[in-house]
N, C-alpha and C positions, 0 to 999 in steps of 0.2 A: 150241685152248686154250692151247697153248704160245705161239702167235703173239700171242694177247691178252695173256698174261702179259708177254711181251717188250715189247709196246708200252706197257703200263701201267708197267712197270719203267723204261722209257726216259724217259717223261714225268716221273715223280717224281724219278728219280735225276739227270736232266740237264735241268733247267729251261731254256727258251729265252728270252733277254732281248730286249725290243723294241728296235728300232734307234733310236739317238739322233737328235733333231731337228737340222737344220742350223743352226749359229749365224749364218750369213749372212742368213737370212730375218729373224731377230730383230733383227739390226743394222739392216736396211733399215727395219723398222717404227719403231725408235727414231729413226732419221735423219729419216724423213718427219715424224714427230711434232714433232721439234725444229725442222724447217724451217717447219712450219705455225705453231708458237708464235712463232718469230722474225719471220715476216712480220706476224703479228698485232700483236706488240709494236712493230715498226717503224712500222706504219700509225698506231698510237695516238700515237707520238712525233711523227710528221710532222704530224699534225693539230694537236697542241699547239704546234708550232713555226710554224704558219701556212703550211705548204707543202702544195700539192695535187698529187696524183699522177694522171696520166692515162696510158692505155696507150701506151707508147712514148715519152712526153714527161715532162719534169719542169719544171713552171712554178713559179718562185719569186716570191712576192709581195714586192716591195721597198717597205718603208715609209719614206717620206721623213722625214728628221729635220726637225721644225718649226723655223721661224726663231726666233731669240732675240728677245724683245721689247726694243725700244730703251729707253734710259733716259729716259722721258718722264713727264710729269704724268698722273695718271689721266684728266683731262678730255680729253687729247689722243688717247686710245686710239681713239675712233670715227673719227678723221680720219687714221689710219695704216693703209695698205693694202699688200697683197702680191699684186698682180694676176698672173694666169697667162694670158698671151696665147695664143691658139690658132694664130697665124700664125708664131710663132717662139718660141724659148726665151730666157728672161732670163739663162741661164747663171750666171756668177759673181755677177750682180747680183740674183738671185732673192730674196735676203734683204734687199735694200735697200728700206726703206719708201718708199712713194709717197704724196704728198698730191694730192687732187683739187681743182680750182678752176674757176671760171667768171668771166670778165670781163663784167659786165653794164653796158651803156652805151647811148648813143644815137649815131646817125650824126654825123660831123664833130665829135666831142668829144675827139679825140686818141687814140682807142683803137687805131688802126693804128700810130701812133708808139709808144705805150705797149707794145703787144704785141711790136714789134721789140726793144725794150729787154729785155723778159723773155726772149725767145728768144736774146738775146745771152749769157744765162747757160747754162753747160754742162749744168746739171741741170734746166732748165725747158723744157717743150714746150707751147707754146700753139698750137693747130692752126687758128687763123684763124676767119673768120666762117662757120662750117659751116652754120648755119641760114638763110643767105641763099638757099639752095636751097629753094624752097617745099615740095617734096614731103617733105623731111625734117622739116618742122614741120606737116604736114597734120593730124595728130591726136596725142593723147598717146602712143599706142603707138609711132608712128614717132619721136617725140622721145626716148622712153626707150630705144628700141633703138639710136638713134644715140649717145646718151650712154653706154650700156653699152659700145659698141664703142670709144669714145674712152677711157673710164676703164679698160678692160681692156687698153689699149695696143695695140689692133688697128687703130687708125685710122692710115692712112699719109698723111703730108704732109711737105713740105719742112722743117717744124719738128720732126719726130719725132726724139727722142733715143733711141728704142727702149728696149733693155733696162736702161740705166742712168739713166733719167729719175727724178728725185726729186719732181717736181711736174708734173702733166699737166692740161691744161684746154683752153679755147676762148674765143673772143670771141663774145659773144651780145648782139645788139641787143634792146632792150626791145620793139620792134614786130615781132619775129620769133617770136611765140608765147609770150614770157615773161609778158606781162600777161594774155593771153587764157587761159593755162593755169597761172596762178601758183600755185594751190592744189596741183595735182599736182606741179609743179616744186619747190615748197618741201618737200613731203613727200619727194620723191626726194632732194633735197639733204640733208635731215636723216637719212634712212634710209641713204644711201650715204656720208655723211660728206664732202659737197662744200662747200667754202668759197667764198663770193661776194666778188668784188672789184668794188665799184661805182666807176665812173669817170665823173664829170660835168664840165661846163664851167661856171665861174662867170659868164663873160661870154656870155650867151645871144645877144646881138646879134652878136657876133663869130662865133658858131656859125652864125647865120642867114646871114650874108654868105658863109661858107664853103660852106653848102649850096647857095645860089643860084649861086655861082661853079662849084661842082662839077657842077651840072646843066647849066650852059652848056658846060662842057668836054666833058661826055658827048655833047652834041648837035653841037657845032662841031668838037671835036678839033683844037685849034690846034697841038698838038705832033706835027707830021708825020702827021696823021690818026689819032693814037692817043689814046684816053682814059686819063688817069692820075689816079687819086684822090690818089696821093702821088708826090712827085718826090725825086730824089737829087742834084740839082745846082742851084746858084744860077741858072744860065741858064734852066732849065726853070721854076723858081719865078717868075722875073721875067716870063716869057711869060704864065703863067697869072694873075699878079697884075695884069696890064694891064686885065683885064675888070672893069668897075664895074657891079654889079647895081643895078637900080631897085627899091627896096623899097616894097611896098604899105603905106602908112602907116595905112590904114583897118584892116587886119588885123594890124598890127604888135603891138600890146599883147595882143590875144586869143591870138595865136600864142605870144608869150613866156610868157603865163600857162599855156597848155596844156602847154608843155614843163616848166615848174615843177611843175605838178600831177602830171604823169606821173612825174617823178623822186620826188616826195613819196610817191605811191602805191606805187611800187616799193620804197622803203625801208620803208614800212609793211607791205607784203606779206611781205618777207623779214627782218623784224626778229627772228624766232625762229631764224634760221640764223646760223652763224658767218660774219661778214662784216667788211669794212673799207671805208671810204668815202674816195675820193681825188678830187681836183680837178686837172684838167689844168694850170691856171695855177700851182698849188702845186708840182707836179713840175718845171715849167719853171724856176721861180724857185729852188727848193731841191731839189737832187738827193739830199739825205739822205732824202727821202720814199721813194726807191727802196730804201733800206736797211730802211725799215719794211715794205715789201712783201716783201722777202726774208725778214725775220724772221717775217712772217705766214705765209709758205709753208714756213718751217723749212728753208731752204736756206742754204748758206754764202754769206756776203756777198761780192759781187764788184762791180767797177766796170762798169756797164752802158752800152753805147753803141748809137747808131742812126745809120744812113746817111741817114735821111730829112731833108729840108730844108723848113723852114717856108715857106709860100707868102705869107701876109699878115702882114707885119711892120709895126710902127709904128702910127701913129694911124689909127683907123677912117675918118676923114674922107677919107683917100686912096683908099678902096676902095668908096665908095658914090656913085652918080650923083646922087641927090637927098638929099644929106646935110643940107641946111638943113631940109627937110621932116621928116626923121627926128628931128632935134634938137627941132623944135617939138612933135612928137608925144610925146616922152618927157620934156620939161621939166616939172618939178613932179609927176612920177609916181614910183611905186615903182622904176621902171627907169631913172631919170635917171643913176644912177651908171654904167650901162653905156656911156654916151657918152664918159666919160673913162678908164674902166678900161683900163689898158695894161700891158704887160710886155715884157721883152726875152728873146730866146732866144739 
């Protein structure tokens, strides 16, 4: 009994306090909570800043600054481009605008000489007669694929100015798929903002003589066994000019009319595109026509030169074997003026 009283007395008189909880555990809880909140807040901020996080890596999406629009008229906007080639980087020229063009012409109309003049400009790249290779013009798909490569600055040629070109294009003969697929090509030009440069020859008789002489040179190769459509020395020009073709007078007028009709149809097909019409004789007589072309392509004006030498100079009577028959066939016709039409270069 005494023992019970002692224990009761001890419990009431000396209450025992529970031990205090350790402050370290509480601090750890608070720290973990703060870390979780911090990670969550950071992830939200990173998403808003356009930064993605992957385990172990930090990939930053770099948004390229858009190129400033040049000071141009509203109608010019569809014809100003900023191509991004996949074969190289345009580097400091990536914001230099580029114009697209195509020289549409016919064989032996001075297009080769004209193209060398354009390529003499530091900012113009004309890539040659690309569609002379048949497989490239076999169908519309191959044509557009080739054009895409050219205008994306991924076509490699000796004329390529690469990253700093301000105008890029090609030489394209009308009989190389242009007339056959004219509807699709016109649509492509209008959609992609391609400008057409038509180059024709006024004296179609002189053009015919050039075609016949070039065919002879291709077969005979009088220049040391080498065929040359264009020459760069008076000596070579003199050798090629010695050949005098015999013109079929029965087919002469029909052939001249066919060439006229082809040119007229081409102009009609492409009338809805942005284009300029040039004639070889006009450029030969008046080099200011080249300034018009440079203005058309919106490139700085430069004096353009070519190393090519003209083969047939002077009167046509010096270059045709049966000249009297040709004169007789054309006298009194729509084409009589071709007999005397002449110019100097």
